[in-house]
Structure formats: C-alpha cells, structure tokens
mmCIF file as Biopython writes it, N, C-alpha, C and O atoms, coordinates in Angstrom:
data_model
#
loop_
_atom_site.group_PDB
_atom_site.id
_atom_site.type_symbol
_atom_site.label_atom_id
_atom_site.label_alt_id
_atom_site.label_comp_id
_atom_site.label_asym_id
_atom_site.label_entity_id
_atom_site.label_seq_id
_atom_site.pdbx_PDB_ins_code
_atom_site.Cartn_x
_atom_site.Cartn_y
_atom_site.Cartn_z
_atom_site.occupancy
_atom_site.B_iso_or_equiv
_atom_site.auth_seq_id
_atom_site.auth_asym_id
_atom_site.pdbx_PDB_model_num
ATOM 1   N N  . MET A ? 1  ? 85.591  70.255  79.278  1.0 0.0 1  A 1 
ATOM 2   C CA . MET A ? 1  ? 86.142  71.531  79.689  1.0 0.0 1  A 1 
ATOM 3   C C  . MET A ? 1  ? 86.698  72.267  78.490  1.0 0.0 1  A 1 
ATOM 4   O O  . MET A ? 1  ? 87.241  71.651  77.573  1.0 0.0 1  A 1 
ATOM 5   N N  . SER A ? 2  ? 86.567  73.562  78.493  1.0 0.0 2  A 1 
ATOM 6   C CA . SER A ? 2  ? 87.088  74.342  77.373  1.0 0.0 2  A 1 
ATOM 7   C C  . SER A ? 2  ? 88.584  74.595  77.574  1.0 0.0 2  A 1 
ATOM 8   O O  . SER A ? 2  ? 89.065  74.724  78.700  1.0 0.0 2  A 1 
ATOM 9   N N  . GLN A ? 3  ? 89.287  74.661  76.479  1.0 0.0 3  A 1 
ATOM 10  C CA . GLN A ? 3  ? 90.726  74.924  76.515  1.0 0.0 3  A 1 
ATOM 11  C C  . GLN A ? 3  ? 90.955  76.438  76.566  1.0 0.0 3  A 1 
ATOM 12  O O  . GLN A ? 3  ? 90.275  77.204  75.883  1.0 0.0 3  A 1 
ATOM 13  N N  . ILE A ? 4  ? 91.909  76.846  77.376  1.0 0.0 4  A 1 
ATOM 14  C CA . ILE A ? 4  ? 92.250  78.263  77.479  1.0 0.0 4  A 1 
ATOM 15  C C  . ILE A ? 4  ? 93.388  78.542  76.504  1.0 0.0 4  A 1 
ATOM 16  O O  . ILE A ? 4  ? 94.396  77.835  76.499  1.0 0.0 4  A 1 
ATOM 17  N N  . ASP A ? 5  ? 93.225  79.568  75.686  1.0 0.0 5  A 1 
ATOM 18  C CA . ASP A ? 5  ? 94.257  79.932  74.721  1.0 0.0 5  A 1 
ATOM 19  C C  . ASP A ? 5  ? 95.281  80.827  75.423  1.0 0.0 5  A 1 
ATOM 20  O O  . ASP A ? 5  ? 95.079  82.034  75.555  1.0 0.0 5  A 1 
ATOM 21  N N  . LEU A ? 6  ? 96.383  80.215  75.870  1.0 0.0 6  A 1 
ATOM 22  C CA . LEU A ? 6  ? 97.384  80.954  76.629  1.0 0.0 6  A 1 
ATOM 23  C C  . LEU A ? 6  ? 98.104  81.987  75.768  1.0 0.0 6  A 1 
ATOM 24  O O  . LEU A ? 6  ? 98.494  83.044  76.265  1.0 0.0 6  A 1 
ATOM 25  N N  . LYS A ? 7  ? 98.280  81.695  74.499  1.0 0.0 7  A 1 
ATOM 26  C CA . LYS A ? 7  ? 98.951  82.649  73.612  1.0 0.0 7  A 1 
ATOM 27  C C  . LYS A ? 7  ? 98.139  83.943  73.496  1.0 0.0 7  A 1 
ATOM 28  O O  . LYS A ? 7  ? 98.705  85.036  73.489  1.0 0.0 7  A 1 
ATOM 29  N N  . ALA A ? 8  ? 96.827  83.817  73.406  1.0 0.0 8  A 1 
ATOM 30  C CA . ALA A ? 8  ? 95.979  85.004  73.332  1.0 0.0 8  A 1 
ATOM 31  C C  . ALA A ? 8  ? 96.033  85.789  74.649  1.0 0.0 8  A 1 
ATOM 32  O O  . ALA A ? 8  ? 95.976  87.018  74.649  1.0 0.0 8  A 1 
ATOM 33  N N  . GLU A ? 9  ? 96.141  85.078  75.753  1.0 0.0 9  A 1 
ATOM 34  C CA . GLU A ? 9  ? 96.225  85.750  77.052  1.0 0.0 9  A 1 
ATOM 35  C C  . GLU A ? 9  ? 97.530  86.537  77.167  1.0 0.0 9  A 1 
ATOM 36  O O  . GLU A ? 9  ? 97.540  87.637  77.720  1.0 0.0 9  A 1 
ATOM 37  N N  . GLN A ? 10 ? 98.629  85.985  76.652  1.0 0.0 10 A 1 
ATOM 38  C CA . GLN A ? 10 ? 99.908  86.677  76.739  1.0 0.0 10 A 1 
ATOM 39  C C  . GLN A ? 10 ? 99.948  87.901  75.847  1.0 0.0 10 A 1 
ATOM 40  O O  . GLN A ? 10 ? 100.615 88.882  76.175  1.0 0.0 10 A 1 
ATOM 41  N N  . ASP A ? 11 ? 99.243  87.859  74.723  1.0 0.0 11 A 1 
ATOM 42  C CA . ASP A ? 11 ? 99.245  88.973  73.779  1.0 0.0 11 A 1 
ATOM 43  C C  . ASP A ? 11 ? 98.282  90.091  74.183  1.0 0.0 11 A 1 
ATOM 44  O O  . ASP A ? 11 ? 98.264  91.146  73.549  1.0 0.0 11 A 1 
ATOM 45  N N  . ALA A ? 12 ? 97.494  89.875  75.215  1.0 0.0 12 A 1 
ATOM 46  C CA . ALA A ? 12 ? 96.528  90.882  75.630  1.0 0.0 12 A 1 
ATOM 47  C C  . ALA A ? 12 ? 97.257  92.134  76.128  1.0 0.0 12 A 1 
ATOM 48  O O  . ALA A ? 12 ? 98.289  92.040  76.792  1.0 0.0 12 A 1 
ATOM 49  N N  . ALA A ? 13 ? 96.720  93.277  75.807  1.0 0.0 13 A 1 
ATOM 50  C CA . ALA A ? 13 ? 97.339  94.541  76.209  1.0 0.0 13 A 1 
ATOM 51  C C  . ALA A ? 13 ? 97.195  94.733  77.706  1.0 0.0 13 A 1 
ATOM 52  O O  . ALA A ? 13 ? 96.156  94.428  78.291  1.0 0.0 13 A 1 
ATOM 53  N N  . VAL A ? 14 ? 98.251  95.243  78.313  1.0 0.0 14 A 1 
ATOM 54  C CA . VAL A ? 14 ? 98.226  95.516  79.749  1.0 0.0 14 A 1 
ATOM 55  C C  . VAL A ? 14 ? 97.582  96.880  79.949  1.0 0.0 14 A 1 
ATOM 56  O O  . VAL A ? 14 ? 98.025  97.877  79.379  1.0 0.0 14 A 1 
ATOM 57  N N  . GLU A ? 15 ? 96.551  96.913  80.750  1.0 0.0 15 A 1 
ATOM 58  C CA . GLU A ? 15 ? 95.861  98.172  81.007  1.0 0.0 15 A 1 
ATOM 59  C C  . GLU A ? 15 ? 96.482  98.868  82.204  1.0 0.0 15 A 1 
ATOM 60  O O  . GLU A ? 15 ? 96.797  98.212  83.197  1.0 0.0 15 A 1 
ATOM 61  N N  . PRO A ? 16 ? 96.665  100.176 82.137  1.0 0.0 16 A 1 
ATOM 62  C CA . PRO A ? 16 ? 97.213  100.900 83.293  1.0 0.0 16 A 1 
ATOM 63  C C  . PRO A ? 16 ? 96.183  100.936 84.430  1.0 0.0 16 A 1 
ATOM 64  O O  . PRO A ? 16 ? 94.977  100.806 84.215  1.0 0.0 16 A 1 
ATOM 65  N N  . LEU A ? 17 ? 96.701  101.114 85.626  1.0 0.0 17 A 1 
ATOM 66  C CA . LEU A ? 17 ? 95.811  101.197 86.782  1.0 0.0 17 A 1 
ATOM 67  C C  . LEU A ? 17 ? 95.005  102.493 86.743  1.0 0.0 17 A 1 
ATOM 68  O O  . LEU A ? 17 ? 95.503  103.541 86.333  1.0 0.0 17 A 1 
ATOM 69  N N  . LEU A ? 18 ? 93.764  102.398 87.175  1.0 0.0 18 A 1 
ATOM 70  C CA . LEU A ? 18 ? 92.928  103.581 87.287  1.0 0.0 18 A 1 
ATOM 71  C C  . LEU A ? 18 ? 93.369  104.382 88.513  1.0 0.0 18 A 1 
ATOM 72  O O  . LEU A ? 18 ? 93.952  103.818 89.439  1.0 0.0 18 A 1 
ATOM 73  N N  . PRO A ? 19 ? 93.100  105.680 88.528  1.0 0.0 19 A 1 
ATOM 74  C CA . PRO A ? 19 ? 93.484  106.491 89.693  1.0 0.0 19 A 1 
ATOM 75  C C  . PRO A ? 19 ? 92.895  105.965 91.007  1.0 0.0 19 A 1 
ATOM 76  O O  . PRO A ? 19 ? 93.558  106.008 92.043  1.0 0.0 19 A 1 
ATOM 77  N N  . ILE A ? 20 ? 91.661  105.472 90.969  1.0 0.0 20 A 1 
ATOM 78  C CA . ILE A ? 20 ? 91.057  104.965 92.208  1.0 0.0 20 A 1 
ATOM 79  C C  . ILE A ? 20 ? 91.759  103.692 92.668  1.0 0.0 20 A 1 
ATOM 80  O O  . ILE A ? 20 ? 91.870  103.441 93.868  1.0 0.0 20 A 1 
ATOM 81  N N  . GLU A ? 21 ? 92.233  102.890 91.716  1.0 0.0 21 A 1 
ATOM 82  C CA . GLU A ? 21 ? 92.974  101.683 92.080  1.0 0.0 21 A 1 
ATOM 83  C C  . GLU A ? 21 ? 94.307  102.040 92.731  1.0 0.0 21 A 1 
ATOM 84  O O  . GLU A ? 21 ? 94.739  101.382 93.678  1.0 0.0 21 A 1 
ATOM 85  N N  . LYS A ? 22 ? 94.952  103.083 92.218  1.0 0.0 22 A 1 
ATOM 86  C CA . LYS A ? 22 ? 96.207  103.544 92.816  1.0 0.0 22 A 1 
ATOM 87  C C  . LYS A ? 22 ? 95.970  104.042 94.240  1.0 0.0 22 A 1 
ATOM 88  O O  . LYS A ? 22 ? 96.766  103.779 95.141  1.0 0.0 22 A 1 
ATOM 89  N N  . LYS A ? 23 ? 94.862  104.768 94.432  1.0 0.0 23 A 1 
ATOM 90  C CA . LYS A ? 23 ? 94.540  105.262 95.772  1.0 0.0 23 A 1 
ATOM 91  C C  . LYS A ? 23 ? 94.262  104.103 96.723  1.0 0.0 23 A 1 
ATOM 92  O O  . LYS A ? 23 ? 94.714  104.115 97.868  1.0 0.0 23 A 1 
ATOM 93  N N  . LEU A ? 24 ? 93.522  103.105 96.253  1.0 0.0 24 A 1 
ATOM 94  C CA . LEU A ? 24 ? 93.214  101.959 97.104  1.0 0.0 24 A 1 
ATOM 95  C C  . LEU A ? 24 ? 94.473  101.190 97.486  1.0 0.0 24 A 1 
ATOM 96  O O  . LEU A ? 24 ? 94.610  100.754 98.630  1.0 0.0 24 A 1 
ATOM 97  N N  . ILE A ? 25 ? 95.380  101.022 96.550  1.0 0.0 25 A 1 
ATOM 98  C CA . ILE A ? 25 ? 96.642  100.339 96.850  1.0 0.0 25 A 1 
ATOM 99  C C  . ILE A ? 25 ? 97.441  101.143 97.870  1.0 0.0 25 A 1 
ATOM 100 O O  . ILE A ? 25 ? 97.981  100.583 98.824  1.0 0.0 25 A 1 
ATOM 101 N N  . GLY A ? 26 ? 97.514  102.448 97.668  1.0 0.0 26 A 1 
ATOM 102 C CA . GLY A ? 26 ? 98.242  103.308 98.600  1.0 0.0 26 A 1 
ATOM 103 C C  . GLY A ? 26 ? 97.657  103.283 99.997  1.0 0.0 26 A 1 
ATOM 104 O O  . GLY A ? 26 ? 98.388  103.164 100.980 1.0 0.0 26 A 1 
ATOM 105 N N  . TRP A ? 27 ? 96.330  103.396 100.087 1.0 0.0 27 A 1 
ATOM 106 C CA . TRP A ? 27 ? 95.674  103.359 101.391 1.0 0.0 27 A 1 
ATOM 107 C C  . TRP A ? 27 ? 95.867  102.005 102.083 1.0 0.0 27 A 1 
ATOM 108 O O  . TRP A ? 27 ? 96.107  101.950 103.289 1.0 0.0 27 A 1 
ATOM 109 N N  . SER A ? 28 ? 95.763  100.932 101.325 1.0 0.0 28 A 1 
ATOM 110 C CA . SER A ? 28 ? 95.930  99.600  101.905 1.0 0.0 28 A 1 
ATOM 111 C C  . SER A ? 28 ? 97.341  99.409  102.453 1.0 0.0 28 A 1 
ATOM 112 O O  . SER A ? 28 ? 97.524  98.902  103.560 1.0 0.0 28 A 1 
ATOM 113 N N  . LEU A ? 29 ? 98.327  99.816  101.673 1.0 0.0 29 A 1 
ATOM 114 C CA . LEU A ? 29 ? 99.707  99.704  102.150 1.0 0.0 29 A 1 
ATOM 115 C C  . LEU A ? 29 ? 99.945  100.606 103.363 1.0 0.0 29 A 1 
ATOM 116 O O  . LEU A ? 29 ? 100.594 100.200 104.328 1.0 0.0 29 A 1 
ATOM 117 N N  . GLY A ? 30 ? 99.421  101.816 103.308 1.0 0.0 30 A 1 
ATOM 118 C CA . GLY A ? 30 ? 99.591  102.744 104.427 1.0 0.0 30 A 1 
ATOM 119 C C  . GLY A ? 30 ? 98.966  102.228 105.706 1.0 0.0 30 A 1 
ATOM 120 O O  . GLY A ? 30 ? 99.589  102.274 106.767 1.0 0.0 30 A 1 
ATOM 121 N N  . ILE A ? 31 ? 97.741  101.737 105.616 1.0 0.0 31 A 1 
ATOM 122 C CA . ILE A ? 31 ? 97.059  101.205 106.805 1.0 0.0 31 A 1 
ATOM 123 C C  . ILE A ? 31 ? 97.795  99.980  107.339 1.0 0.0 31 A 1 
ATOM 124 O O  . ILE A ? 31 ? 97.935  99.817  108.551 1.0 0.0 31 A 1 
ATOM 125 N N  . GLY A ? 32 ? 98.264  99.123  106.441 1.0 0.0 32 A 1 
ATOM 126 C CA . GLY A ? 32 ? 99.003  97.935  106.869 1.0 0.0 32 A 1 
ATOM 127 C C  . GLY A ? 32 ? 100.283 98.293  107.593 1.0 0.0 32 A 1 
ATOM 128 O O  . GLY A ? 32 ? 100.608 97.686  108.614 1.0 0.0 32 A 1 
ATOM 129 N N  . ILE A ? 33 ? 101.018 99.272  107.079 1.0 0.0 33 A 1 
ATOM 130 C CA . ILE A ? 33 ? 102.271 99.682  107.723 1.0 0.0 33 A 1 
ATOM 131 C C  . ILE A ? 33 ? 101.990 100.329 109.075 1.0 0.0 33 A 1 
ATOM 132 O O  . ILE A ? 33 ? 102.715 100.086 110.041 1.0 0.0 33 A 1 
ATOM 133 N N  . VAL A ? 34 ? 100.942 101.153 109.152 1.0 0.0 34 A 1 
ATOM 134 C CA . VAL A ? 34 ? 100.590 101.792 110.431 1.0 0.0 34 A 1 
ATOM 135 C C  . VAL A ? 34 ? 100.217 100.735 111.473 1.0 0.0 34 A 1 
ATOM 136 O O  . VAL A ? 34 ? 100.676 100.804 112.613 1.0 0.0 34 A 1 
ATOM 137 N N  . PHE A ? 35 ? 99.396  99.766  111.096 1.0 0.0 35 A 1 
ATOM 138 C CA . PHE A ? 35 ? 99.026  98.716  112.042 1.0 0.0 35 A 1 
ATOM 139 C C  . PHE A ? 35 ? 100.228 97.893  112.466 1.0 0.0 35 A 1 
ATOM 140 O O  . PHE A ? 35 ? 100.322 97.493  113.627 1.0 0.0 35 A 1 
ATOM 141 N N  . LEU A ? 36 ? 101.146 97.633  111.551 1.0 0.0 36 A 1 
ATOM 142 C CA . LEU A ? 36 ? 102.348 96.890  111.892 1.0 0.0 36 A 1 
ATOM 143 C C  . LEU A ? 36 ? 103.181 97.651  112.915 1.0 0.0 36 A 1 
ATOM 144 O O  . LEU A ? 36 ? 103.684 97.058  113.869 1.0 0.0 36 A 1 
ATOM 145 N N  . ILE A ? 37 ? 103.330 98.961  112.726 1.0 0.0 37 A 1 
ATOM 146 C CA . ILE A ? 37 ? 104.084 99.785  113.680 1.0 0.0 37 A 1 
ATOM 147 C C  . ILE A ? 37 ? 103.390 99.806  115.035 1.0 0.0 37 A 1 
ATOM 148 O O  . ILE A ? 37 ? 104.048 99.716  116.072 1.0 0.0 37 A 1 
ATOM 149 N N  . VAL A ? 38 ? 102.051 99.926  115.032 1.0 0.0 38 A 1 
ATOM 150 C CA . VAL A ? 38 ? 101.299 99.920  116.297 1.0 0.0 38 A 1 
ATOM 151 C C  . VAL A ? 38 ? 101.494 98.593  117.027 1.0 0.0 38 A 1 
ATOM 152 O O  . VAL A ? 38 ? 101.716 98.586  118.238 1.0 0.0 38 A 1 
ATOM 153 N N  . LEU A ? 39 ? 101.415 97.476  116.316 1.0 0.0 39 A 1 
ATOM 154 C CA . LEU A ? 39 ? 101.601 96.178  116.960 1.0 0.0 39 A 1 
ATOM 155 C C  . LEU A ? 39 ? 103.017 95.996  117.491 1.0 0.0 39 A 1 
ATOM 156 O O  . LEU A ? 39 ? 103.205 95.407  118.555 1.0 0.0 39 A 1 
ATOM 157 N N  . ILE A ? 40 ? 104.006 96.490  116.771 1.0 0.0 40 A 1 
ATOM 158 C CA . ILE A ? 40 ? 105.393 96.414  117.251 1.0 0.0 40 A 1 
ATOM 159 C C  . ILE A ? 40 ? 105.551 97.247  118.513 1.0 0.0 40 A 1 
ATOM 160 O O  . ILE A ? 40 ? 106.220 96.818  119.453 1.0 0.0 40 A 1 
ATOM 161 N N  . ALA A ? 41 ? 104.943 98.436  118.551 1.0 0.0 41 A 1 
ATOM 162 C CA . ALA A ? 41 ? 105.033 99.299  119.730 1.0 0.0 41 A 1 
ATOM 163 C C  . ALA A ? 41 ? 104.344 98.644  120.926 1.0 0.0 41 A 1 
ATOM 164 O O  . ALA A ? 41 ? 104.872 98.669  122.038 1.0 0.0 41 A 1 
ATOM 165 N N  . ILE A ? 42 ? 103.175 98.064  120.703 1.0 0.0 42 A 1 
ATOM 166 C CA . ILE A ? 42 ? 102.471 97.386  121.799 1.0 0.0 42 A 1 
ATOM 167 C C  . ILE A ? 42 ? 103.299 96.231  122.332 1.0 0.0 42 A 1 
ATOM 168 O O  . ILE A ? 42 ? 103.397 96.039  123.544 1.0 0.0 42 A 1 
ATOM 169 N N  . ASN A ? 43 ? 103.901 95.451  121.419 1.0 0.0 43 A 1 
ATOM 170 C CA . ASN A ? 43 ? 104.710 94.315  121.836 1.0 0.0 43 A 1 
ATOM 171 C C  . ASN A ? 43 ? 105.957 94.779  122.588 1.0 0.0 43 A 1 
ATOM 172 O O  . ASN A ? 43 ? 106.432 94.095  123.494 1.0 0.0 43 A 1 
ATOM 173 N N  . HIS A ? 44 ? 106.486 95.945  122.208 1.0 0.0 44 A 1 
ATOM 174 C CA . HIS A ? 44 ? 107.693 96.453  122.874 1.0 0.0 44 A 1 
ATOM 175 C C  . HIS A ? 44 ? 107.371 96.929  124.286 1.0 0.0 44 A 1 
ATOM 176 O O  . HIS A ? 44 ? 108.124 96.643  125.217 1.0 0.0 44 A 1 
ATOM 177 N N  . PHE A ? 45 ? 106.281 97.640  124.458 1.0 0.0 45 A 1 
ATOM 178 C CA . PHE A ? 45 ? 105.949 98.214  125.759 1.0 0.0 45 A 1 
ATOM 179 C C  . PHE A ? 45 ? 105.157 97.265  126.652 1.0 0.0 45 A 1 
ATOM 180 O O  . PHE A ? 45 ? 105.228 97.375  127.876 1.0 0.0 45 A 1 
ATOM 181 N N  . LEU A ? 46 ? 104.415 96.347  126.075 1.0 0.0 46 A 1 
ATOM 182 C CA . LEU A ? 46 ? 103.638 95.385  126.851 1.0 0.0 46 A 1 
ATOM 183 C C  . LEU A ? 46 ? 103.932 93.966  126.337 1.0 0.0 46 A 1 
ATOM 184 O O  . LEU A ? 46 ? 103.079 93.350  125.697 1.0 0.0 46 A 1 
ATOM 185 N N  . PRO A ? 47 ? 105.120 93.458  126.613 1.0 0.0 47 A 1 
ATOM 186 C CA . PRO A ? 47 ? 105.441 92.121  126.098 1.0 0.0 47 A 1 
ATOM 187 C C  . PRO A ? 47 ? 104.605 91.049  126.784 1.0 0.0 47 A 1 
ATOM 188 O O  . PRO A ? 47 ? 104.186 91.208  127.931 1.0 0.0 47 A 1 
ATOM 189 N N  . ILE A ? 48 ? 104.373 89.967  126.071 1.0 0.0 48 A 1 
ATOM 190 C CA . ILE A ? 48 ? 103.610 88.845  126.608 1.0 0.0 48 A 1 
ATOM 191 C C  . ILE A ? 48 ? 104.521 88.021  127.510 1.0 0.0 48 A 1 
ATOM 192 O O  . ILE A ? 48 ? 105.597 87.591  127.095 1.0 0.0 48 A 1 
ATOM 193 N N  . LYS A ? 49 ? 104.084 87.808  128.735 1.0 0.0 49 A 1 
ATOM 194 C CA . LYS A ? 49 ? 104.865 87.019  129.685 1.0 0.0 49 A 1 
ATOM 195 C C  . LYS A ? 49 ? 104.139 85.698  129.931 1.0 0.0 49 A 1 
ATOM 196 O O  . LYS A ? 49 ? 102.996 85.671  130.386 1.0 0.0 49 A 1 
ATOM 197 N N  . ILE A ? 50 ? 104.816 84.633  129.626 1.0 0.0 50 A 1 
ATOM 198 C CA . ILE A ? 50 ? 104.203 83.308  129.792 1.0 0.0 50 A 1 
ATOM 199 C C  . ILE A ? 50 ? 104.643 82.695  131.104 1.0 0.0 50 A 1 
ATOM 200 O O  . ILE A ? 50 ? 104.237 81.580  131.431 1.0 0.0 50 A 1 
#
C-alpha cells in the first residue's frame, strides 16, 4: 500500500466553493427544512395511534 503524505494534504490550499455548489447546498438545506416542517405538521394533525 502506498503511504499518504499527510503534511502535503494539510498544506494544500483550500478552494472556495463554486456558485453552483453554494446553490446546491442552499437548495438541499431548504428542501430538508421544508420536509421537516411538513412532517411535523402531519404528525401534529394526524398523530399515530397504536
């Protein structure tokens, strides 16, 4: 197996996010929060009765 040079990995420059990556992160978080709110509302109005 080849050895990974961790020092070289730490010294690597951090690249900023591309605009499309920022949009994808925003959309993913937005959709996740909306679905969470929808599920909470469904659970509040139609609770599961065992």
